[in-house]
CHARMM-style PDB file with segment names, atoms N, HN, CA, C and O in Angstrom:
ATOM      1  N   MET     1     -37.308  33.364  -6.344  1.00  0.00      PROA
ATOM      2  CA  MET     1     -37.921  33.552  -7.574  1.00  0.00      PROA
ATOM      3  C   MET     1     -39.488  33.577  -7.350  1.00  0.00      PROA
ATOM      4  O   MET     1     -40.191  34.484  -7.797  1.00  0.00      PROA
ATOM      5  N   ASP     2     -39.947  32.577  -6.668  1.00  0.00      PROA
ATOM      6  HN  ASP     2     -39.376  31.840  -6.305  1.00  0.00      PROA
ATOM      7  CA  ASP     2     -41.346  32.417  -6.478  1.00  0.00      PROA
ATOM      8  C   ASP     2     -41.980  33.578  -5.674  1.00  0.00      PROA
ATOM      9  O   ASP     2     -43.126  33.956  -5.912  1.00  0.00      PROA
ATOM     10  N   ASP     3     -41.189  34.142  -4.697  1.00  0.00      PROA
ATOM     11  HN  ASP     3     -40.258  33.834  -4.503  1.00  0.00      PROA
ATOM     12  CA  ASP     3     -41.677  35.289  -3.980  1.00  0.00      PROA
ATOM     13  C   ASP     3     -41.836  36.495  -4.915  1.00  0.00      PROA
ATOM     14  O   ASP     3     -42.805  37.246  -4.801  1.00  0.00      PROA
ATOM     15  N   ASN     4     -40.917  36.671  -5.805  1.00  0.00      PROA
ATOM     16  HN  ASN     4     -40.130  36.061  -5.897  1.00  0.00      PROA
ATOM     17  CA  ASN     4     -41.086  37.715  -6.831  1.00  0.00      PROA
ATOM     18  C   ASN     4     -42.315  37.549  -7.678  1.00  0.00      PROA
ATOM     19  O   ASN     4     -43.086  38.476  -7.927  1.00  0.00      PROA
ATOM     20  N   LYS     5     -42.453  36.322  -8.106  1.00  0.00      PROA
ATOM     21  HN  LYS     5     -41.827  35.569  -7.904  1.00  0.00      PROA
ATOM     22  CA  LYS     5     -43.645  36.059  -8.960  1.00  0.00      PROA
ATOM     23  C   LYS     5     -44.903  36.317  -8.150  1.00  0.00      PROA
ATOM     24  O   LYS     5     -45.840  36.936  -8.655  1.00  0.00      PROA
ATOM     25  N   ASN     6     -44.949  35.857  -6.904  1.00  0.00      PROA
ATOM     26  HN  ASN     6     -44.188  35.354  -6.494  1.00  0.00      PROA
ATOM     27  CA  ASN     6     -46.160  36.095  -6.104  1.00  0.00      PROA
ATOM     28  C   ASN     6     -46.384  37.596  -5.855  1.00  0.00      PROA
ATOM     29  O   ASN     6     -47.519  38.071  -5.883  1.00  0.00      PROA
ATOM     30  N   ASP     7     -45.295  38.333  -5.612  1.00  0.00      PROA
ATOM     31  HN  ASP     7     -44.373  37.947  -5.589  1.00  0.00      PROA
ATOM     32  CA  ASP     7     -45.399  39.749  -5.431  1.00  0.00      PROA
ATOM     33  C   ASP     7     -45.993  40.413  -6.709  1.00  0.00      PROA
ATOM     34  O   ASP     7     -46.925  41.212  -6.635  1.00  0.00      PROA
ATOM     35  N   ASP     8     -45.410  40.045  -7.892  1.00  0.00      PROA
ATOM     36  HN  ASP     8     -44.652  39.395  -7.952  1.00  0.00      PROA
ATOM     37  CA  ASP     8     -45.870  40.558  -9.163  1.00  0.00      PROA
ATOM     38  C   ASP     8     -47.358  40.220  -9.398  1.00  0.00      PROA
ATOM     39  O   ASP     8     -48.121  41.028  -9.927  1.00  0.00      PROA
ATOM     40  N   ASN     9     -47.737  39.004  -8.989  1.00  0.00      PROA
ATOM     41  HN  ASN     9     -47.117  38.348  -8.559  1.00  0.00      PROA
ATOM     42  CA  ASN     9     -49.135  38.650  -9.275  1.00  0.00      PROA
ATOM     43  C   ASN     9     -50.089  39.372  -8.302  1.00  0.00      PROA
ATOM     44  O   ASN     9     -51.206  39.727  -8.678  1.00  0.00      PROA
ATOM     45  N   ALA    10     -49.649  39.585  -7.067  1.00  0.00      PROA
ATOM     46  HN  ALA    10     -48.742  39.297  -6.761  1.00  0.00      PROA
ATOM     47  CA  ALA    10     -50.537  40.392  -6.133  1.00  0.00      PROA
ATOM     48  C   ALA    10     -50.554  41.784  -6.586  1.00  0.00      PROA
ATOM     49  O   ALA    10     -51.625  42.385  -6.493  1.00  0.00      PROA
ATOM     50  N   ARG    11     -49.494  42.411  -7.078  1.00  0.00      PROA
ATOM     51  HN  ARG    11     -48.625  41.923  -7.154  1.00  0.00      PROA
ATOM     52  CA  ARG    11     -49.463  43.736  -7.721  1.00  0.00      PROA
ATOM     53  C   ARG    11     -50.419  43.826  -8.816  1.00  0.00      PROA
ATOM     54  O   ARG    11     -51.232  44.750  -8.855  1.00  0.00      PROA
ATOM     55  N   ALA    12     -50.367  42.899  -9.727  1.00  0.00      PROA
ATOM     56  HN  ALA    12     -49.707  42.148  -9.695  1.00  0.00      PROA
ATOM     57  CA  ALA    12     -51.177  42.903 -10.920  1.00  0.00      PROA
ATOM     58  C   ALA    12     -52.658  42.827 -10.473  1.00  0.00      PROA
ATOM     59  O   ALA    12     -53.497  43.559 -10.997  1.00  0.00      PROA
ATOM     60  N   LEU    13     -52.957  41.989  -9.558  1.00  0.00      PROA
ATOM     61  HN  LEU    13     -52.275  41.394  -9.132  1.00  0.00      PROA
ATOM     62  CA  LEU    13     -54.303  41.854  -9.060  1.00  0.00      PROA
ATOM     63  C   LEU    13     -54.839  43.229  -8.490  1.00  0.00      PROA
ATOM     64  O   LEU    13     -55.935  43.687  -8.813  1.00  0.00      PROA
ATOM     65  N   ARG    14     -53.981  43.833  -7.627  1.00  0.00      PROA
ATOM     66  HN  ARG    14     -53.091  43.460  -7.365  1.00  0.00      PROA
ATOM     67  CA  ARG    14     -54.398  45.167  -7.041  1.00  0.00      PROA
ATOM     68  C   ARG    14     -54.702  46.184  -8.138  1.00  0.00      PROA
ATOM     69  O   ARG    14     -55.699  46.904  -8.076  1.00  0.00      PROA
ATOM     70  N   ILE    15     -53.797  46.231  -9.177  1.00  0.00      PROA
ATOM     71  HN  ILE    15     -52.988  45.645  -9.227  1.00  0.00      PROA
ATOM     72  CA  ILE    15     -53.990  47.165 -10.293  1.00  0.00      PROA
ATOM     73  C   ILE    15     -55.281  46.821 -11.032  1.00  0.00      PROA
ATOM     74  O   ILE    15     -56.072  47.706 -11.357  1.00  0.00      PROA
ATOM     75  N   PHE    16     -55.489  45.516 -11.297  1.00  0.00      PROA
ATOM     76  HN  PHE    16     -54.846  44.797 -11.033  1.00  0.00      PROA
ATOM     77  CA  PHE    16     -56.749  45.106 -12.021  1.00  0.00      PROA
ATOM     78  C   PHE    16     -57.999  45.531 -11.241  1.00  0.00      PROA
ATOM     79  O   PHE    16     -58.960  46.060 -11.800  1.00  0.00      PROA
ATOM     80  N   LEU    17     -57.948  45.282  -9.949  1.00  0.00      PROA
ATOM     81  HN  LEU    17     -57.167  44.853  -9.495  1.00  0.00      PROA
ATOM     82  CA  LEU    17     -59.154  45.600  -9.117  1.00  0.00      PROA
ATOM     83  C   LEU    17     -59.419  47.128  -9.179  1.00  0.00      PROA
ATOM     84  O   LEU    17     -60.554  47.561  -9.377  1.00  0.00      PROA
ATOM     85  N   MET    18     -58.373  47.909  -9.009  1.00  0.00      PROA
ATOM     86  HN  MET    18     -57.451  47.558  -8.848  1.00  0.00      PROA
ATOM     87  CA  MET    18     -58.578  49.353  -8.966  1.00  0.00      PROA
ATOM     88  C   MET    18     -59.046  49.882 -10.358  1.00  0.00      PROA
ATOM     89  O   MET    18     -59.945  50.720 -10.444  1.00  0.00      PROA
ATOM     90  N   THR    19     -58.444  49.395 -11.379  1.00  0.00      PROA
ATOM     91  HN  THR    19     -57.715  48.715 -11.309  1.00  0.00      PROA
ATOM     92  CA  THR    19     -58.845  49.875 -12.707  1.00  0.00      PROA
ATOM     93  C   THR    19     -60.234  49.300 -13.194  1.00  0.00      PROA
ATOM     94  O   THR    19     -61.001  49.946 -13.908  1.00  0.00      PROA
ATOM     95  N   SER    20     -60.459  48.127 -12.774  1.00  0.00      PROA
ATOM     96  HN  SER    20     -59.836  47.602 -12.194  1.00  0.00      PROA
ATOM     97  CA  SER    20     -61.760  47.475 -13.039  1.00  0.00      PROA
ATOM     98  C   SER    20     -62.859  48.313 -12.421  1.00  0.00      PROA
ATOM     99  O   SER    20     -63.875  48.575 -13.064  1.00  0.00      PROA
ATOM    100  N   ASP    21     -62.672  48.728 -11.207  1.00  0.00      PROA
ATOM    101  HN  ASP    21     -61.847  48.515 -10.684  1.00  0.00      PROA
ATOM    102  CA  ASP    21     -63.718  49.581 -10.563  1.00  0.00      PROA
ATOM    103  C   ASP    21     -63.899  50.914 -11.295  1.00  0.00      PROA
ATOM    104  O   ASP    21     -65.022  51.406 -11.400  1.00  0.00      PROA
ATOM    105  N   CYS    22     -62.783  51.522 -11.816  1.00  0.00      PROA
ATOM    106  HN  CYS    22     -61.870  51.123 -11.730  1.00  0.00      PROA
ATOM    107  CA  CYS    22     -62.939  52.662 -12.581  1.00  0.00      PROA
ATOM    108  C   CYS    22     -63.710  52.459 -13.844  1.00  0.00      PROA
ATOM    109  O   CYS    22     -64.584  53.254 -14.188  1.00  0.00      PROA
ATOM    110  N   HSD    23     -63.387  51.380 -14.548  1.00  0.00      PROA
ATOM    111  HN  HSD    23     -62.677  50.734 -14.268  1.00  0.00      PROA
ATOM    112  CA  HSD    23     -64.133  51.063 -15.814  1.00  0.00      PROA
ATOM    113  C   HSD    23     -65.639  50.897 -15.567  1.00  0.00      PROA
ATOM    114  O   HSD    23     -66.488  51.389 -16.311  1.00  0.00      PROA
ATOM    115  N   GLU    24     -65.921  50.148 -14.440  1.00  0.00      PROA
ATOM    116  HN  GLU    24     -65.232  49.748 -13.836  1.00  0.00      PROA
ATOM    117  CA  GLU    24     -67.389  50.041 -14.072  1.00  0.00      PROA
ATOM    118  C   GLU    24     -68.050  51.397 -13.833  1.00  0.00      PROA
ATOM    119  O   GLU    24     -69.192  51.603 -14.245  1.00  0.00      PROA
ATOM    120  N   LYS    25     -67.373  52.301 -13.193  1.00  0.00      PROA
ATOM    121  HN  LYS    25     -66.445  52.134 -12.859  1.00  0.00      PROA
ATOM    122  CA  LYS    25     -67.898  53.605 -12.864  1.00  0.00      PROA
ATOM    123  C   LYS    25     -68.075  54.463 -14.196  1.00  0.00      PROA
ATOM    124  O   LYS    25     -69.051  55.196 -14.352  1.00  0.00      PROA
ATOM    125  N   VAL    26     -67.159  54.337 -15.058  1.00  0.00      PROA
ATOM    126  HN  VAL    26     -66.365  53.742 -14.932  1.00  0.00      PROA
ATOM    127  CA  VAL    26     -67.291  55.063 -16.332  1.00  0.00      PROA
ATOM    128  C   VAL    26     -68.493  54.480 -17.147  1.00  0.00      PROA
ATOM    129  O   VAL    26     -69.206  55.209 -17.837  1.00  0.00      PROA
ATOM    130  N   THR    27     -68.671  53.223 -17.043  1.00  0.00      PROA
ATOM    131  HN  THR    27     -68.091  52.630 -16.483  1.00  0.00      PROA
ATOM    132  CA  THR    27     -69.787  52.562 -17.769  1.00  0.00      PROA
ATOM    133  C   THR    27     -71.096  53.117 -17.157  1.00  0.00      PROA
ATOM    134  O   THR    27     -72.005  53.543 -17.871  1.00  0.00      PROA
ATOM    135  N   ASN    28     -71.154  53.094 -15.811  1.00  0.00      PROA
ATOM    136  HN  ASN    28     -70.416  52.748 -15.232  1.00  0.00      PROA
ATOM    137  CA  ASN    28     -72.349  53.580 -15.147  1.00  0.00      PROA
ATOM    138  C   ASN    28     -72.617  55.092 -15.499  1.00  0.00      PROA
ATOM    139  O   ASN    28     -73.761  55.483 -15.728  1.00  0.00      PROA
ATOM    140  N   VAL    29     -71.584  55.884 -15.533  1.00  0.00      PROA
ATOM    141  HN  VAL    29     -70.655  55.566 -15.348  1.00  0.00      PROA
ATOM    142  CA  VAL    29     -71.758  57.321 -15.859  1.00  0.00      PROA
ATOM    143  C   VAL    29     -72.386  57.411 -17.272  1.00  0.00      PROA
ATOM    144  O   VAL    29     -73.368  58.125 -17.476  1.00  0.00      PROA
ATOM    145  N   TYR    30     -71.806  56.681 -18.233  1.00  0.00      PROA
ATOM    146  HN  TYR    30     -71.008  56.101 -18.067  1.00  0.00      PROA
ATOM    147  CA  TYR    30     -72.335  56.690 -19.584  1.00  0.00      PROA
ATOM    148  C   TYR    30     -73.822  56.325 -19.596  1.00  0.00      PROA
ATOM    149  O   TYR    30     -74.661  57.061 -20.117  1.00  0.00      PROA
ATOM    150  N   GLU    31     -74.101  55.224 -19.036  1.00  0.00      PROA
ATOM    151  HN  GLU    31     -73.419  54.627 -18.613  1.00  0.00      PROA
ATOM    152  CA  GLU    31     -75.481  54.758 -19.022  1.00  0.00      PROA
ATOM    153  C   GLU    31     -76.493  55.803 -18.465  1.00  0.00      PROA
ATOM    154  O   GLU    31     -77.530  56.122 -19.047  1.00  0.00      PROA
ATOM    155  N   ASN    32     -76.061  56.307 -17.241  1.00  0.00      PROA
ATOM    156  HN  ASN    32     -75.219  56.048 -16.768  1.00  0.00      PROA
ATOM    157  CA  ASN    32     -76.796  57.320 -16.576  1.00  0.00      PROA
ATOM    158  C   ASN    32     -77.013  58.541 -17.469  1.00  0.00      PROA
ATOM    159  O   ASN    32     -78.137  59.024 -17.605  1.00  0.00      PROA
ATOM    160  N   LEU    33     -75.996  59.007 -18.040  1.00  0.00      PROA
ATOM    161  HN  LEU    33     -75.083  58.614 -17.930  1.00  0.00      PROA
ATOM    162  CA  LEU    33     -76.140  60.195 -18.937  1.00  0.00      PROA
ATOM    163  C   LEU    33     -77.064  59.965 -20.064  1.00  0.00      PROA
ATOM    164  O   LEU    33     -77.922  60.793 -20.374  1.00  0.00      PROA
ATOM    165  N   VAL    34     -76.883  58.778 -20.715  1.00  0.00      PROA
ATOM    166  HN  VAL    34     -76.187  58.106 -20.463  1.00  0.00      PROA
ATOM    167  CA  VAL    34     -77.761  58.391 -21.872  1.00  0.00      PROA
ATOM    168  C   VAL    34     -79.245  58.432 -21.477  1.00  0.00      PROA
ATOM    169  O   VAL    34     -80.129  58.874 -22.212  1.00  0.00      PROA
ATOM    170  N   ASP    35     -79.446  57.901 -20.175  1.00  0.00      PROA
ATOM    171  HN  ASP    35     -78.728  57.542 -19.578  1.00  0.00      PROA
ATOM    172  CA  ASP    35     -80.820  57.813 -19.630  1.00  0.00      PROA
ATOM    173  C   ASP    35     -81.335  59.085 -19.010  1.00  0.00      PROA
ATOM    174  O   ASP    35     -82.474  59.175 -18.550  1.00  0.00      PROA
ATOM    175  N   LYS    36     -80.413  60.115 -19.015  1.00  0.00      PROA
ATOM    176  HN  LYS    36     -79.488  60.042 -19.389  1.00  0.00      PROA
ATOM    177  CA  LYS    36     -80.734  61.437 -18.330  1.00  0.00      PROA
ATOM    178  C   LYS    36     -80.923  61.299 -16.851  1.00  0.00      PROA
ATOM    179  O   LYS    36     -81.666  62.082 -16.259  1.00  0.00      PROA
ATOM    180  N   ASP    37     -80.265  60.311 -16.204  1.00  0.00      PROA
ATOM    181  HN  ASP    37     -79.661  59.676 -16.685  1.00  0.00      PROA
ATOM    182  CA  ASP    37     -80.321  60.149 -14.744  1.00  0.00      PROA
ATOM    183  C   ASP    37     -79.110  60.911 -14.213  1.00  0.00      PROA
ATOM    184  O   ASP    37     -78.065  60.294 -14.004  1.00  0.00      PROA
ATOM    185  N   PHE    38     -79.194  62.141 -13.998  1.00  0.00      PROA
ATOM    186  HN  PHE    38     -80.043  62.642 -14.167  1.00  0.00      PROA
ATOM    187  CA  PHE    38     -77.998  62.938 -13.682  1.00  0.00      PROA
ATOM    188  C   PHE    38     -77.497  62.789 -12.251  1.00  0.00      PROA
ATOM    189  O   PHE    38     -76.291  62.883 -12.023  1.00  0.00      PROA
ATOM    190  N   GLU    39     -78.397  62.554 -11.255  1.00  0.00      PROA
ATOM    191  HN  GLU    39     -79.377  62.478 -11.440  1.00  0.00      PROA
ATOM    192  CA  GLU    39     -77.999  62.408  -9.885  1.00  0.00      PROA
ATOM    193  C   GLU    39     -77.044  61.165  -9.745  1.00  0.00      PROA
ATOM    194  O   GLU    39     -75.951  61.289  -9.193  1.00  0.00      PROA
ATOM    195  N   PRO    40     -77.455  60.026 -10.229  1.00  0.00      PROA
ATOM    196  CA  PRO    40     -76.556  58.860 -10.077  1.00  0.00      PROA
ATOM    197  C   PRO    40     -75.260  59.081 -10.880  1.00  0.00      PROA
ATOM    198  O   PRO    40     -74.194  58.619 -10.473  1.00  0.00      PROA
ATOM    199  N   ALA    41     -75.354  59.793 -12.029  1.00  0.00      PROA
ATOM    200  HN  ALA    41     -76.219  60.169 -12.360  1.00  0.00      PROA
ATOM    201  CA  ALA    41     -74.125  60.082 -12.844  1.00  0.00      PROA
ATOM    202  C   ALA    41     -73.206  60.978 -11.952  1.00  0.00      PROA
ATOM    203  O   ALA    41     -72.004  60.718 -11.904  1.00  0.00      PROA
ATOM    204  N   LYS    42     -73.689  61.950 -11.296  1.00  0.00      PROA
ATOM    205  HN  LYS    42     -74.666  62.161 -11.335  1.00  0.00      PROA
ATOM    206  CA  LYS    42     -72.904  62.762 -10.465  1.00  0.00      PROA
ATOM    207  C   LYS    42     -72.218  61.945  -9.318  1.00  0.00      PROA
ATOM    208  O   LYS    42     -71.039  62.137  -9.019  1.00  0.00      PROA
ATOM    209  N   GLN    43     -72.937  61.111  -8.749  1.00  0.00      PROA
ATOM    210  HN  GLN    43     -73.894  60.955  -8.992  1.00  0.00      PROA
ATOM    211  CA  GLN    43     -72.435  60.285  -7.649  1.00  0.00      PROA
ATOM    212  C   GLN    43     -71.310  59.351  -8.151  1.00  0.00      PROA
ATOM    213  O   GLN    43     -70.284  59.175  -7.495  1.00  0.00      PROA
ATOM    214  N   ASP    44     -71.540  58.773  -9.315  1.00  0.00      PROA
ATOM    215  HN  ASP    44     -72.373  58.915  -9.849  1.00  0.00      PROA
ATOM    216  CA  ASP    44     -70.501  57.909  -9.854  1.00  0.00      PROA
ATOM    217  C   ASP    44     -69.246  58.689 -10.341  1.00  0.00      PROA
ATOM    218  O   ASP    44     -68.124  58.186 -10.293  1.00  0.00      PROA
ATOM    219  N   LEU    45     -69.482  59.916 -10.802  1.00  0.00      PROA
ATOM    220  HN  LEU    45     -70.394  60.325 -10.841  1.00  0.00      PROA
ATOM    221  CA  LEU    45     -68.371  60.737 -11.229  1.00  0.00      PROA
ATOM    222  C   LEU    45     -67.529  61.183  -9.961  1.00  0.00      PROA
ATOM    223  O   LEU    45     -66.299  61.194 -10.010  1.00  0.00      PROA
ATOM    224  N   MET    46     -68.181  61.524  -8.909  1.00  0.00      PROA
ATOM    225  HN  MET    46     -69.181  61.515  -8.869  1.00  0.00      PROA
ATOM    226  CA  MET    46     -67.432  61.829  -7.674  1.00  0.00      PROA
ATOM    227  C   MET    46     -66.703  60.602  -7.192  1.00  0.00      PROA
ATOM    228  O   MET    46     -65.546  60.746  -6.797  1.00  0.00      PROA
ATOM    229  N   ALA    47     -67.251  59.428  -7.183  1.00  0.00      PROA
ATOM    230  HN  ALA    47     -68.191  59.311  -7.504  1.00  0.00      PROA
ATOM    231  CA  ALA    47     -66.576  58.294  -6.863  1.00  0.00      PROA
ATOM    232  C   ALA    47     -65.386  57.895  -7.753  1.00  0.00      PROA
ATOM    233  O   ALA    47     -64.361  57.378  -7.308  1.00  0.00      PROA
ATOM    234  N   LEU    48     -65.605  58.174  -9.021  1.00  0.00      PROA
ATOM    235  HN  LEU    48     -66.437  58.594  -9.383  1.00  0.00      PROA
ATOM    236  CA  LEU    48     -64.522  57.960  -9.957  1.00  0.00      PROA
ATOM    237  C   LEU    48     -63.358  58.868  -9.823  1.00  0.00      PROA
ATOM    238  O   LEU    48     -62.207  58.452  -9.953  1.00  0.00      PROA
ATOM    239  N   ILE    49     -63.648  60.110  -9.563  1.00  0.00      PROA
ATOM    240  HN  ILE    49     -64.583  60.448  -9.457  1.00  0.00      PROA
ATOM    241  CA  ILE    49     -62.665  61.104  -9.280  1.00  0.00      PROA
ATOM    242  C   ILE    49     -61.795  60.763  -8.020  1.00  0.00      PROA
ATOM    243  O   ILE    49     -60.577  60.940  -7.993  1.00  0.00      PROA
ATOM    244  N   SER    50     -62.522  60.262  -6.991  1.00  0.00      PROA
ATOM    245  HN  SER    50     -63.511  60.118  -7.014  1.00  0.00      PROA
ATOM    246  CA  SER    50     -61.811  59.827  -5.855  1.00  0.00      PROA
ATOM    247  C   SER    50     -60.865  58.613  -6.115  1.00  0.00      PROA
ATOM    248  O   SER    50     -59.715  58.563  -5.679  1.00  0.00      PROA
ATOM    249  N   GLU    51     -61.458  57.636  -6.868  1.00  0.00      PROA
ATOM    250  HN  GLU    51     -62.392  57.676  -7.222  1.00  0.00      PROA
ATOM    251  CA  GLU    51     -60.631  56.463  -7.235  1.00  0.00      PROA
ATOM    252  C   GLU    51     -59.389  56.850  -8.016  1.00  0.00      PROA
ATOM    253  O   GLU    51     -58.295  56.333  -7.789  1.00  0.00      PROA
ATOM    254  N   LEU    52     -59.601  57.814  -8.981  1.00  0.00      PROA
ATOM    255  HN  LEU    52     -60.489  58.234  -9.165  1.00  0.00      PROA
ATOM    256  CA  LEU    52     -58.481  58.313  -9.803  1.00  0.00      PROA
ATOM    257  C   LEU    52     -57.416  59.004  -8.946  1.00  0.00      PROA
ATOM    258  O   LEU    52     -56.220  58.842  -9.192  1.00  0.00      PROA
ATOM    259  N   HSD    53     -57.847  59.773  -7.943  1.00  0.00      PROA
ATOM    260  HN  HSD    53     -58.818  59.904  -7.743  1.00  0.00      PROA
ATOM    261  CA  HSD    53     -56.948  60.411  -7.075  1.00  0.00      PROA
ATOM    262  C   HSD    53     -56.085  59.397  -6.215  1.00  0.00      PROA
ATOM    263  O   HSD    53     -54.899  59.597  -5.950  1.00  0.00      PROA
ATOM    264  N   VAL    54     -56.753  58.371  -5.838  1.00  0.00      PROA
ATOM    265  HN  VAL    54     -57.716  58.209  -6.053  1.00  0.00      PROA
ATOM    266  CA  VAL    54     -55.979  57.296  -5.137  1.00  0.00      PROA
ATOM    267  C   VAL    54     -54.941  56.666  -6.129  1.00  0.00      PROA
ATOM    268  O   VAL    54     -53.788  56.482  -5.740  1.00  0.00      PROA
ATOM    269  N   ILE    55     -55.309  56.343  -7.355  1.00  0.00      PROA
ATOM    270  HN  ILE    55     -56.246  56.493  -7.671  1.00  0.00      PROA
ATOM    271  CA  ILE    55     -54.376  55.776  -8.319  1.00  0.00      PROA
ATOM    272  C   ILE    55     -53.327  56.787  -8.570  1.00  0.00      PROA
ATOM    273  O   ILE    55     -52.153  56.419  -8.609  1.00  0.00      PROA
ATOM    274  N   PHE    56     -53.649  58.062  -8.750  1.00  0.00      PROA
ATOM    275  HN  PHE    56     -54.603  58.361  -8.719  1.00  0.00      PROA
ATOM    276  CA  PHE    56     -52.586  59.087  -8.976  1.00  0.00      PROA
ATOM    277  C   PHE    56     -51.531  59.133  -7.799  1.00  0.00      PROA
ATOM    278  O   PHE    56     -50.318  59.175  -8.002  1.00  0.00      PROA
ATOM    279  N   ASP    57     -52.105  59.122  -6.573  1.00  0.00      PROA
ATOM    280  HN  ASP    57     -53.091  59.088  -6.408  1.00  0.00      PROA
ATOM    281  CA  ASP    57     -51.191  59.066  -5.408  1.00  0.00      PROA
ATOM    282  C   ASP    57     -50.321  57.876  -5.344  1.00  0.00      PROA
ATOM    283  O   ASP    57     -49.170  57.983  -4.919  1.00  0.00      PROA
ATOM    284  N   LYS    58     -50.815  56.722  -5.751  1.00  0.00      PROA
ATOM    285  HN  LYS    58     -51.750  56.635  -6.096  1.00  0.00      PROA
ATOM    286  CA  LYS    58     -49.993  55.481  -5.781  1.00  0.00      PROA
ATOM    287  C   LYS    58     -48.919  55.577  -6.808  1.00  0.00      PROA
ATOM    288  O   LYS    58     -47.805  55.094  -6.604  1.00  0.00      PROA
ATOM    289  N   ILE    59     -49.249  56.217  -7.953  1.00  0.00      PROA
ATOM    290  HN  ILE    59     -50.154  56.609  -8.119  1.00  0.00      PROA
ATOM    291  CA  ILE    59     -48.212  56.440  -8.956  1.00  0.00      PROA
ATOM    292  C   ILE    59     -47.182  57.393  -8.501  1.00  0.00      PROA
ATOM    293  O   ILE    59     -45.986  57.158  -8.671  1.00  0.00      PROA
ATOM    294  N   LYS    60     -47.622  58.480  -7.917  1.00  0.00      PROA
ATOM    295  HN  LYS    60     -48.594  58.671  -7.778  1.00  0.00      PROA
ATOM    296  CA  LYS    60     -46.837  59.609  -7.396  1.00  0.00      PROA
ATOM    297  C   LYS    60     -45.784  59.058  -6.368  1.00  0.00      PROA
ATOM    298  O   LYS    60     -44.610  59.425  -6.407  1.00  0.00      PROA
ATOM    299  N   TYR    61     -46.236  58.206  -5.493  1.00  0.00      PROA
ATOM    300  HN  TYR    61     -47.190  57.908  -5.461  1.00  0.00      PROA
ATOM    301  CA  TYR    61     -45.400  57.670  -4.422  1.00  0.00      PROA
ATOM    302  C   TYR    61     -44.812  56.349  -4.731  1.00  0.00      PROA
ATOM    303  O   TYR    61     -44.233  55.694  -3.864  1.00  0.00      PROA
ATOM    304  N   ASN    62     -44.959  55.913  -6.046  1.00  0.00      PROA
ATOM    305  HN  ASN    62     -45.429  56.444  -6.750  1.00  0.00      PROA
ATOM    306  CA  ASN    62     -44.367  54.638  -6.501  1.00  0.00      PROA
ATOM    307  C   ASN    62     -44.856  53.494  -5.563  1.00  0.00      PROA
ATOM    308  O   ASN    62     -44.086  52.684  -5.047  1.00  0.00      PROA
ATOM    309  N   ASP    63     -46.169  53.502  -5.392  1.00  0.00      PROA
ATOM    310  HN  ASP    63     -46.794  54.160  -5.811  1.00  0.00      PROA
ATOM    311  CA  ASP    63     -46.775  52.545  -4.375  1.00  0.00      PROA
ATOM    312  C   ASP    63     -47.564  51.472  -5.128  1.00  0.00      PROA
ATOM    313  O   ASP    63     -48.463  50.878  -4.534  1.00  0.00      PROA
ATOM    314  N   PHE    64     -47.289  51.205  -6.344  1.00  0.00      PROA
ATOM    315  HN  PHE    64     -46.558  51.687  -6.826  1.00  0.00      PROA
ATOM    316  CA  PHE    64     -47.982  50.090  -7.094  1.00  0.00      PROA
ATOM    317  C   PHE    64     -47.057  49.024  -7.079  1.00  0.00      PROA
ATOM    318  OT1 PHE    64     -47.338  47.955  -7.621  1.00  0.00      PROA
TER     319      PHE     64
END
């Protein structure tokens, strides 16, 4: 039982870290767009897209 709880906690932490990073990038994109800093916004968008692809693949292959 404890092993399942530990596995669930580790899984929840992985999901939190991945989605937290995405939230941070979305916030950065918003702030950069408001400030008309388009180059950093583009870089954050590219990084966000990459992160979302990783999450999509994990869902696709049931790897969460």
